[in-house]
PAPA-427060 format. One line per field, with one value per residue: x, y, z of N, C-alpha, C in turn; residue number from 1. Coordinates in steps of 0.2 Angstrom, whole numbers, m for minus. Layout:
N
n_x [X, ...];
n_y [Y, ...];
n_z [Z, ...];
ca_x [X, ...];
ca_y [Y, ...];
ca_z [Z, ...];
c_x [X, ...];
c_y [Y, ...];
c_z [Z, ...];
pos [NUM, ...];
end
This chain:
343
n_x [12, 4, 0, m6, m18, m24, m28, m37, m48, m52, m56, m65, m77, m80, m87, m97, m105, m111, m117, m126, m133, m139, m136, m132, m140, m147, m141, m126, m109, m97, m82, m67, m53, m36, m22, m5, 7, 17, 25, 31, 28, 19, 8, 5, m2, m12, m20, m22, m29, m42, m47, m57, m69, m77, m73, m75, m64, m48, m39, m24, m7, m2, 13, 25, 34, 31, 19, 20, 22, 11, 2, 6, 2, m13, m17, m12, m20, m34, m39, m46, m38, m36, m24, m14, m3, 3, 13, 17, 22, 14, 0, m3, 8, 17, 26, 25, 15, 0, m18, m29, m26, m29, m25, m29, m22, m12, m4, 12, 20, 11, 12, 26, 24, 17, 26, 35, 27, 27, 41, 41, 33, 40, 51, 62, 75, 84, 87, 89, 88, 84, 81, 75, 84, 75, 62, 48, 38, 45, 56, 48, 43, 53, 60, 48, 50, 63, 57, 51, 60, 64, 50, 44, 53, 61, 78, 85, 99, 107, 107, 104, 103, 99, 104, 89, 92, 100, 109, 117, 120, 127, 135, 126, 122, 133, 133, 122, 124, 137, 132, 123, 110, 93, 82, 79, 72, 63, 60, 51, 48, 48, 62, 73, 69, 66, 78, 87, 81, 85, 99, 100, 93, 104, 116, 114, 113, 105, 95, 78, 70, 59, 47, 42, 25, 23, 29, 19, 14, 9, 18, 27, 33, 33, 47, 56, 70, 66, 52, 51, 52, 49, 53, 46, 31, 26, 6, m11, m27, m35, m31, m27, m38, m43, m38, m42, m54, m68, m82, m77, m76, m68, m68, m81, m85, m74, m76, m88, m84, m72, m76, m85, m74, m65, m72, m75, m62, m53, m44, m40, m41, m27, m18, m17, m28, m35, m35, m36, m53, m54, m51, m61, m73, m72, m71, m83, m91, m90, m92, m107, m110, m107, m115, m113, m100, m93, m77, m71, m82, m83, m70, m71, m79, m74, m63, m70, m75, m80, m77, m81, m73, m72, m59, m54, m55, m57, m54, m55, m48, m49, m38, m29, m26, m23, m29, m34, m30, m16, m17, m26, m15, m6, 5, 13, 20, 28, 26, 25, 25, 15, 5, 4, m4, 5, 3];
n_y [m34, m47, m44, m33, m38, m44, m38, m29, m39, m42, m31, m26, m37, m32, m22, m28, m33, m23, m18, m26, m28, m16, m8, 5, 15, 15, 20, 15, 9, 12, 6, 13, 11, 10, 6, 8, 3, 0, 12, 27, 38, 36, 37, 50, 54, 46, 50, 62, 62, 57, 67, 74, 65, 65, 57, 47, 45, 37, 22, 14, 12, m2, m6, 0, 7, 18, 24, 36, 44, 44, 45, 61, 67, 63, 71, 84, 84, 86, 74, 59, 46, 27, 18, 4, 0, 3, 11, 20, 34, 42, 42, 53, 53, 60, 77, 82, 74, 72, 74, 67, 54, 37, 22, 7, m6, m16, m7, m2, 2, m4, m19, m18, m20, m29, m39, m36, m40, m54, m58, m54, m63, m75, m72, m63, m57, m49, m44, m43, m34, m36, m27, m20, m7, 10, 5, 10, 5, m5, 3, 11, 1, m1, 11, 11, 1, 4, 16, 9, 11, 0, m2, m15, m26, m28, m26, m20, m25, m29, m21, m21, m15, m18, m19, m18, m29, m37, m52, m60, m66, m66, m58, m49, m59, m66, m53, m52, m65, m62, m50, m56, m58, m65, m67, m64, m53, m49, m38, m31, m33, m44, m51, m54, m57, m72, m76, m73, m81, m92, m92, m90, m103, m110, m108, m111, m103, m103, m96, m90, m84, m72, m65, m52, m48, m45, m56, m66, m75, m86, m86, m83, m95, m104, m100, m101, m111, m129, m127, m117, m122, m121, m108, m94, m83, m65, m65, m58, m60, m64, m70, m82, m88, m99, m110, m107, m111, m117, m111, m99, m81, m74, m83, m82, m69, m70, m80, m80, m71, m76, m89, m85, m77, m87, m96, m89, m87, m98, m99, m96, m80, m70, m60, m47, m46, m47, m35, m26, m29, m23, m12, m5, m7, 1, 14, 14, 15, 26, 35, 33, 35, 50, 55, 58, 61, 69, 76, 83, 79, 65, 62, 68, 58, 47, 48, 48, 33, 17, 1, m16, m29, m44, m43, m36, m27, m11, 5, 22, 38, 56, 58, 47, 37, 24, 10, m6, m15, m20, m33, m41, m46, m60, m72, m87, m100, m110, m126, m141, m135, m127, m115, m112, m105, m96, m104];
n_z [m97, m92, m80, m83, m90, m80, m71, m78, m83, m70, m64, m75, m72, m58, m65, m72, m63, m55, m64, m66, m56, m53, m45, m47, m46, m61, m69, m80, m75, m87, m92, m99, m108, m109, m116, m112, m115, m106, m106, m101, m108, m115, m104, m102, m115, m116, m104, m107, m118, m113, m105, m109, m106, m97, m86, m70, m64, m63, m65, m59, m61, m63, m61, m52, m53, m63, m57, m48, m59, m66, m56, m55, m65, m65, m54, m60, m69, m62, m59, m50, m44, m42, m36, m42, m41, m25, m19, m4, m4, m13, m11, m2, 10, 10, 8, m6, m11, m20, m16, m21, m24, m22, m14, m22, m22, m8, 2, 2, 16, 24, 19, 25, 38, 40, 38, 49, 61, 58, 59, 71, 78, 77, 84, 79, 78, 70, 56, 38, 19, 4, m11, m27, m34, m38, m39, m33, m23, m17, m11, m3, 7, 12, 17, 28, 36, 42, 49, 58, 70, 80, 83, 82, 89, 80, 69, 55, 51, 38, 23, 6, m9, m26, m42, m54, m65, m61, m60, m55, m38, m28, m21, m12, m4, 2, 9, 18, 25, 33, 41, 50, 51, 52, 47, 30, 19, 5, m9, m22, m41, m56, m64, m54, m41, m43, m46, m33, m24, m28, m27, m12, m9, m15, m9, 3, 16, 30, 35, 35, 20, 16, 5, m4, m8, m22, m26, m23, m34, m47, m57, m53, m42, m53, m58, m49, m41, m38, m35, m26, m15, 5, 5, 9, 8, 6, 4, 0, 10, m1, m12, m5, 2, m3, 5, 17, 30, 24, 30, 35, 37, 28, 16, 15, 9, m4, m10, m19, m32, m34, m39, m50, m59, m61, m68, m79, m84, m82, m73, m55, m47, m50, m40, m46, m51, m43, m34, m48, m48, m36, m36, m47, m41, m29, m37, m44, m34, m27, m36, m39, m25, m25, m33, m47, m60, m59, m55, m40, m34, m33, m29, m16, m11, m12, m1, 10, 9, 16, 12, 9, m1, m10, m13, m2, 15, 13, 18, 19, 24, 25, 31, 29, 15, 12, 13, 13, 27, 37, 43, 32, 23, 23, 29, 20, 15, 4, m1, m8, m22, m19, m11, 8, 21, 34, 51];
ca_x [7, 1, m3, m11, m24, m27, m31, m43, m52, m56, m61, m72, m79, m82, m92, m104, m107, m113, m124, m133, m138, m144, m134, m131, m146, m149, m134, m123, m103, m92, m72, m62, m44, m31, m13, 1, 12, 24, 31, 29, 27, 12, 3, 4, m4, m19, m24, m23, m36, m49, m50, m65, m73, m82, m72, m75, m56, m43, m38, m18, m4, 1, 20, 27, 39, 27, 15, 22, 22, 4, m1, 7, m2, m20, m17, m14, m30, m41, m42, m46, m34, m35, m17, m15, 4, 4, 18, 14, 22, 9, m7, m3, 12, 24, 24, 24, 10, m8, m22, m32, m23, m30, m23, m32, m16, m9, 3, 22, 19, 6, 15, 32, 21, 17, 33, 38, 23, 29, 47, 40, 29, 47, 57, 67, 76, 91, 83, 89, 82, 86, 78, 79, 85, 70, 56, 44, 34, 50, 58, 42, 43, 60, 60, 44, 54, 68, 56, 49, 64, 63, 44, 41, 60, 69, 82, 88, 107, 112, 104, 107, 100, 102, 98, 83, 93, 105, 108, 121, 116, 132, 138, 120, 121, 139, 133, 118, 128, 141, 128, 122, 102, 91, 77, 79, 65, 65, 54, 54, 46, 53, 67, 76, 67, 66, 86, 89, 79, 89, 105, 98, 93, 113, 123, 115, 114, 104, 91, 72, 70, 52, 46, 35, 18, 25, 33, 15, 11, 11, 26, 34, 32, 39, 52, 60, 72, 61, 46, 50, 50, 50, 52, 40, 29, 17, 2, m17, m30, m41, m27, m25, m44, m43, m34, m43, m59, m75, m86, m74, m77, m64, m73, m90, m84, m70, m77, m94, m80, m66, m79, m87, m69, m62, m79, m76, m56, m52, m40, m43, m38, m20, m18, m18, m35, m43, m33, m43, m60, m56, m52, m66, m78, m71, m74, m89, m97, m89, m95, m113, m112, m106, m122, m109, m95, m87, m70, m71, m87, m79, m64, m72, m84, m66, m60, m75, m78, m78, m81, m77, m75, m66, m50, m50, m62, m56, m57, m51, m52, m48, m30, m27, m28, m20, m37, m33, m25, m11, m21, m29, m11, m3, 11, 13, 26, 31, 24, 24, 23, 9, 5, 1, m3, 6, m1];
ca_y [m35, m51, m41, m27, m42, m50, m31, m28, m44, m41, m23, m29, m41, m29, m16, m32, m34, m17, m17, m32, m28, m10, m3, 13, 20, 16, 21, 10, 10, 11, 6, 15, 5, 12, 3, 11, m2, 2, 19, 33, 45, 34, 40, 58, 54, 41, 55, 70, 59, 56, 74, 77, 62, 64, 50, 51, 44, 34, 15, 11, 9, m9, m5, 3, 12, 23, 25, 43, 49, 44, 51, 68, 68, 64, 78, 91, 85, 85, 66, 53, 39, 21, 17, m3, m2, 2, 15, 25, 41, 45, 42, 59, 53, 66, 83, 83, 69, 74, 72, 63, 47, 30, 15, 1, m13, m16, m2, m5, 2, m10, m24, m20, m19, m38, m44, m36, m46, m61, m58, m54, m68, m79, m70, m64, m47, m48, m42, m41, m33, m36, m24, m16, 3, 13, 3, 14, m1, m7, 8, 11, m3, m2, 15, 8, m5, 9, 20, 8, 11, m6, m5, m24, m28, m30, m19, m19, m26, m28, m18, m24, m13, m21, m15, m25, m33, m41, m60, m64, m61, m69, m53, m48, m66, m63, m47, m55, m67, m57, m47, m60, m56, m71, m66, m61, m48, m45, m34, m30, m39, m46, m57, m53, m61, m79, m79, m73, m86, m97, m90, m92, m109, m114, m104, m115, m97, m106, m92, m91, m81, m70, m61, m48, m47, m44, m61, m70, m78, m94, m85, m84, m101, m108, m98, m104, m118, m135, m124, m111, m126, m119, m100, m87, m77, m64, m63, m56, m66, m66, m76, m88, m90, m108, m112, m106, m116, m116, m108, m92, m76, m72, m86, m79, m63, m71, m87, m79, m66, m81, m95, m82, m77, m95, m98, m85, m86, m103, m99, m93, m74, m67, m52, m41, m48, m45, m27, m22, m29, m19, m3, m2, m8, 8, 21, 13, 15, 32, 39, 32, 40, 57, 56, 61, 61, 77, 73, 84, 75, 58, 63, 69, 49, 43, 50, 43, 28, 11, m4, m24, m32, m46, m39, m35, m20, m5, 10, 28, 43, 62, 58, 39, 34, 17, 8, m10, m16, m24, m38, m43, m49, m67, m76, m92, m105, m114, m133, m146, m129, m123, m109, m113, m102, m101, m104];
ca_z [m100, m90, m75, m85, m92, m77, m68, m82, m81, m62, m65, m81, m69, m54, m68, m73, m57, m54, m69, m67, m49, m53, m40, m49, m49, m67, m72, m81, m75, m91, m92, m104, m108, m112, m115, m112, m115, m99, m110, m98, m111, m118, m101, m103, m121, m113, m99, m110, m122, m109, m101, m111, m108, m91, m82, m65, m62, m67, m62, m64, m66, m61, m62, m47, m59, m66, m52, m47, m65, m66, m50, m55, m72, m63, m50, m64, m71, m56, m57, m44, m45, m38, m37, m41, m37, m18, m16, 1, m5, m19, m7, 4, 16, 8, 5, m12, m12, m20, m12, m25, m25, m17, m14, m22, m18, m1, 4, 5, 21, 27, 18, 30, 45, 41, 38, 54, 65, 56, 63, 80, 80, 77, 89, 75, 80, 67, 48, 32, 16, m3, m16, m34, m33, m42, m37, m28, m20, m12, m7, 2, 11, 17, 23, 33, 41, 46, 53, 64, 76, 86, 87, 83, 90, 74, 67, 48, 50, 31, 17, m1, m13, m31, m50, m57, m68, m58, m62, m49, m31, m23, m15, m9, 0, 5, 15, 22, 30, 37, 45, 55, 51, 54, 42, 23, 17, m3, m12, m28, m45, m61, m65, m49, m35, m43, m47, m29, m22, m32, m24, m7, m9, m18, m4, 12, 21, 33, 37, 31, 15, 16, m4, m4, m12, m28, m28, m24, m40, m50, m62, m46, m41, m59, m59, m44, m40, m33, m35, m20, m7, 12, 3, 13, 2, 8, 1, 3, 12, m6, m13, 2, 5, m5, 8, 24, 31, 21, 33, 36, 34, 23, 9, 12, 4, m9, m14, m24, m35, m37, m44, m56, m62, m63, m72, m86, m86, m83, m67, m51, m49, m46, m35, m50, m54, m37, m36, m51, m44, m31, m39, m51, m35, m26, m41, m45, m27, m27, m42, m36, m21, m27, m39, m50, m62, m57, m50, m37, m30, m33, m23, m8, m9, m9, 6, 17, 7, 18, 8, 11, m8, m11, m14, 5, 17, 11, 23, 19, 29, 24, 32, 25, 8, 13, 11, 16, 34, 38, 44, 27, 23, 28, 28, 17, 15, m1, 1, m15, m28, m19, m5, 10, 26, 40, 57];
c_x [1, m2, m9, m19, m27, m32, m38, m49, m54, m60, m68, m77, m84, m88, m97, m107, m112, m119, m128, m137, m142, m141, m133, m136, m148, m145, m129, m115, m99, m84, m70, m53, m41, m22, m9, 6, 19, 27, 26, 27, 18, 7, 1, m1, m12, m21, m26, m30, m41, m49, m57, m70, m78, m80, m73, m68, m54, m40, m31, m14, 0, 9, 22, 31, 35, 22, 16, 21, 13, 0, 0, 1, m10, m20, m18, m20, m37, m42, m43, m42, m33, m28, m18, m6, 6, 10, 15, 14, 17, 3, m7, 0, 18, 21, 21, 17, 4, m10, m28, m29, m25, m30, m27, m28, m13, m4, 8, 20, 17, 11, 23, 29, 20, 21, 36, 34, 24, 36, 47, 38, 35, 51, 63, 68, 81, 87, 89, 86, 86, 79, 81, 78, 77, 64, 51, 40, 39, 53, 55, 42, 48, 62, 55, 48, 60, 65, 52, 52, 63, 55, 41, 49, 64, 70, 83, 95, 110, 105, 105, 102, 103, 98, 94, 85, 99, 103, 114, 121, 122, 134, 133, 120, 127, 138, 130, 122, 133, 137, 126, 114, 100, 86, 80, 73, 68, 59, 58, 50, 50, 56, 71, 75, 69, 75, 88, 85, 82, 96, 105, 97, 101, 117, 122, 116, 111, 97, 84, 73, 60, 52, 40, 29, 18, 27, 24, 11, 12, 18, 30, 37, 34, 44, 58, 62, 66, 55, 46, 51, 53, 52, 45, 39, 24, 13, m7, m22, m35, m37, m27, m31, m45, m42, m36, m51, m64, m79, m82, m77, m75, m68, m79, m89, m79, m71, m82, m89, m75, m70, m79, m81, m64, m67, m76, m68, m52, m45, m44, m37, m31, m22, m19, m24, m40, m42, m37, m49, m59, m55, m56, m70, m78, m75, m79, m94, m95, m92, m105, m114, m110, m110, m120, m103, m88, m83, m70, m76, m84, m73, m66, m77, m78, m66, m63, m77, m75, m82, m77, m78, m71, m60, m49, m56, m57, m61, m52, m55, m48, m39, m26, m31, m26, m24, m38, m28, m22, m14, m26, m22, m9, 4, 12, 18, 24, 30, 23, 21, 17, 11, 0, 1, m1, 4, 3];
c_y [m40, m49, m38, m29, m45, m43, m30, m34, m43, m35, m24, m34, m37, m23, m21, m31, m29, m16, m19, m30, m20, m5, 4, 18, 19, 18, 16, 13, 7, 11, 9, 11, 8, 10, 5, 8, m1, 6, 23, 37, 44, 37, 46, 57, 54, 48, 60, 68, 57, 62, 75, 72, 59, 58, 53, 47, 40, 26, 14, 14, 2, m7, 1, 11, 17, 26, 33, 46, 50, 47, 58, 70, 69, 68, 82, 91, 84, 79, 62, 47, 35, 17, 7, m6, m2, 6, 23, 32, 44, 45, 47, 59, 55, 71, 85, 77, 74, 71, 68, 56, 42, 24, 9, m6, m12, m11, m5, m4, m3, m18, m24, m22, m28, m40, m44, m39, m51, m63, m59, m60, m76, m78, m69, m57, m45, m47, m40, m38, m33, m32, m19, m7, 5, 10, 6, 8, m1, m4, 10, 7, m3, 4, 15, 6, 0, 12, 19, 10, 5, m7, m10, m28, m30, m25, m22, m21, m26, m26, m19, m22, m17, m17, m21, m28, m37, m49, m63, m60, m63, m63, m51, m55, m68, m57, m47, m59, m66, m52, m50, m61, m65, m72, m60, m60, m48, m43, m34, m36, m42, m53, m58, m59, m67, m81, m78, m76, m93, m96, m92, m99, m113, m111, m108, m109, m98, m102, m91, m86, m78, m65, m58, m50, m49, m53, m70, m71, m83, m93, m84, m91, m107, m104, m99, m111, m121, m131, m119, m115, m122, m110, m98, m83, m74, m62, m62, m62, m69, m71, m84, m91, m98, m114, m112, m111, m113, m109, m99, m88, m73, m75, m84, m72, m64, m75, m84, m76, m72, m85, m91, m81, m82, m97, m95, m84, m91, m104, m94, m87, m73, m61, m46, m41, m45, m38, m23, m23, m25, m13, m2, m4, 1, 13, 20, 17, 23, 36, 38, 37, 48, 59, 59, 59, 65, 73, 74, 81, 68, 58, 64, 61, 46, 43, 49, 39, 22, 6, m10, m26, m39, m48, m36, m28, m14, 2, 17, 33, 50, 61, 52, 38, 28, 11, 1, m11, m19, m34, m42, m46, m57, m67, m84, m94, m110, m121, m137, m141, m127, m119, m111, m109, m103, m101, m101];
c_z [m96, m84, m76, m87, m87, m72, m72, m81, m74, m62, m70, m75, m61, m58, m69, m64, m55, m59, m68, m62, m49, m49, m41, m49, m56, m72, m74, m80, m82, m91, m98, m105, m112, m112, m117, m114, m111, m102, m106, m101, m112, m109, m99, m108, m119, m107, m103, m114, m117, m104, m104, m111, m100, m85, m76, m59, m65, m63, m65, m59, m61, m61, m56, m51, m61, m61, m49, m52, m66, m62, m49, m61, m69, m58, m55, m67, m67, m57, m53, m45, m40, m41, m38, m41, m31, m15, m11, 0, m10, m17, 0, 11, 15, 7, 0, m15, m13, m17, m15, m26, m18, m18, m13, m20, m10, m4, 5, 11, 26, 25, 24, 35, 45, 41, 47, 60, 63, 61, 70, 82, 83, 81, 85, 75, 73, 58, 43, 28, 10, m7, m20, m31, m39, m43, m31, m21, m13, m9, m1, 8, 16, 21, 28, 38, 45, 48, 58, 71, 82, 89, 89, 86, 86, 73, 60, 52, 44, 26, 10, m5, m22, m39, m53, m62, m66, m58, m57, m44, m25, m20, m11, m2, 4, 12, 18, 27, 35, 42, 51, 56, 52, 51, 36, 19, 10, m5, m17, m35, m51, m61, m58, m43, m36, m44, m38, m24, m23, m30, m16, m6, m9, m12, 4, 17, 28, 37, 31, 26, 14, 10, m1, m9, m18, m31, m25, m31, m43, m53, m60, m45, m48, m60, m55, m45, m36, m33, m31, m14, m2, 10, 7, 6, 7, 4, 4, 5, 5, m8, m11, 5, 1, 1, 17, 24, 27, 24, 35, 34, 29, 16, 9, 8, m2, m11, m22, m30, m38, m41, m50, m61, m64, m68, m80, m87, m87, m77, m60, m50, m46, m41, m37, m53, m45, m34, m40, m50, m40, m31, m42, m45, m30, m29, m43, m40, m28, m30, m41, m29, m19, m32, m47, m54, m62, m52, m42, m32, m28, m28, m17, m7, m8, m2, 10, 15, 12, 14, 8, 3, m6, m11, m7, 8, 17, 16, 21, 21, 23, 23, 29, 20, 6, 12, 16, 22, 34, 39, 37, 23, 26, 25, 24, 15, 9, 0, m5, m21, m24, m10, 0, 19, 32, 46, 62];
pos [1, 2, 3, 4, 5, 6, 7, 8, 9, 10, 11, 12, 13, 14, 15, 16, 17, 18, 19, 20, 21, 22, 23, 24, 25, 26, 27, 28, 29, 30, 31, 32, 33, 34, 35, 36, 37, 38, 39, 40, 41, 42, 43, 44, 45, 46, 47, 48, 49, 50, 51, 52, 53, 54, 55, 56, 57, 58, 59, 60, 61, 62, 63, 64, 65, 66, 67, 68, 69, 70, 71, 72, 73, 74, 75, 76, 77, 78, 79, 80, 81, 82, 83, 84, 85, 86, 87, 88, 89, 90, 91, 92, 93, 94, 95, 96, 97, 98, 99, 100, 101, 102, 103, 104, 105, 106, 107, 108, 109, 110, 111, 112, 113, 114, 115, 116, 117, 118, 119, 120, 121, 122, 123, 124, 125, 126, 127, 128, 129, 130, 131, 132, 133, 134, 135, 136, 137, 138, 139, 140, 141, 142, 143, 144, 145, 146, 147, 148, 149, 150, 151, 152, 153, 154, 155, 156, 157, 158, 159, 160, 161, 162, 163, 164, 165, 166, 167, 168, 169, 170, 171, 172, 173, 174, 175, 176, 177, 178, 179, 180, 181, 182, 183, 184, 185, 186, 187, 188, 189, 190, 191, 192, 193, 194, 195, 196, 197, 198, 199, 200, 201, 202, 203, 204, 205, 206, 207, 208, 209, 210, 211, 212, 213, 214, 215, 216, 217, 218, 219, 220, 221, 222, 223, 224, 225, 226, 227, 228, 229, 230, 231, 232, 233, 234, 235, 236, 237, 238, 239, 240, 241, 242, 243, 244, 245, 246, 247, 248, 249, 250, 251, 252, 253, 254, 255, 256, 257, 258, 259, 260, 261, 262, 263, 264, 265, 266, 267, 268, 269, 270, 271, 272, 273, 274, 275, 276, 277, 278, 279, 280, 281, 282, 283, 284, 285, 286, 287, 288, 289, 290, 291, 292, 293, 294, 295, 296, 297, 298, 299, 300, 301, 302, 303, 304, 305, 306, 307, 308, 309, 310, 311, 312, 313, 314, 315, 316, 317, 318, 319, 320, 321, 322, 323, 324, 325, 326, 327, 328, 329, 330, 331, 332, 333, 334, 335, 336, 337, 338, 339, 340, 341, 342, 343];
end
C-alpha cells in the first residue's frame, strides 16, 4: 500500500507537468486509478472495467508477484503496459512474453549486471545469492547472474532460496559460510531481507552483504539492526542524487522533480515514486507521439521511445523493452543510517 501510494504521487506529478506545459498538443492526460489491494483476482476485474474507457495504456503493478498475471491480462486486451516491477521475462525476453510490456522500473537483469560490475571492481570472484521463491524480479535476477558464465569474472558458489515468510536465516548463513563465498547478494522485498541482514550481522560471517533495489528505502533502514550500518544496497541514481555534486548532470535532471515532490508531499521521493513518475512520463509521451490513445499506435510509439527523465534515461527498441541502462544504478553503503554512494 505504501509503495503504491508513492508510485501514484509520482505519476500524478508527471501528469501535472505535462498538462501544465501544454506539451500534449492541447490534450490533457488523465490518470484513472484502480486499487486492486494486492489481490490477483481484482487485477482482472480492474482491467475489464477500463477496456471501454479509451485508455492509452496501463501502469503497474508494483508487486513482482502480480506482474506476470497483469502482463498476461494486458496482452489479452492489447493494452500497452508500463510495468513498475521490473521482471525481465514479461518484457519480451522469453518465448511466452507479450510484446506490449515495457519496463518503467530498473530491469532485474540490469540489477544483476550492476552487482557483477561491483564485484569485479572489488576483485570478488565467489558469490552467494539469497532470494525468496516466487518473487519474479528476484528469480529473473538470479537467472541473469547464472547466465553470465564468468563474463564478469565471478561465479555463484552458494544458492540460498528461501520462503518469503522465513524468520530464521541461520541455515542460509551456514550454507554461505561453508561455500567460501566472498560476497552475499540478497534479493526480494518484504520482511525477509531485514531479518537476513540481522542474521548476517549477528553471525560474524565476515563478508560484505549487498541488497538489491527492493531494499533501497527508508523502511528497510528502519527495520534492520543498527540502521544497517555497513550494509551495501543497490539504488538508482535518482534516489542517491542528493549525495552527488550539485552541478552533476544527474542532479540537473533529478533535482527539479525531487524538490517539487518534496514540497508537495513532505519527503524526498522514494524509488517507487520515481518509477511512477517515469512510467507516467513514458506513457503520456507515447500517447502524444502516437497522436492517439489507440493501443496499437501507443505500443508502436513506445517501441521506439527515448526519453530522459528524473527516473532515468529510458530507451526502448522493438527488440529491447528494458528501458533503463545498468549504469543508472549505483552501489551505496549505509553510514550513520544514511545511504552514501560507494566510490
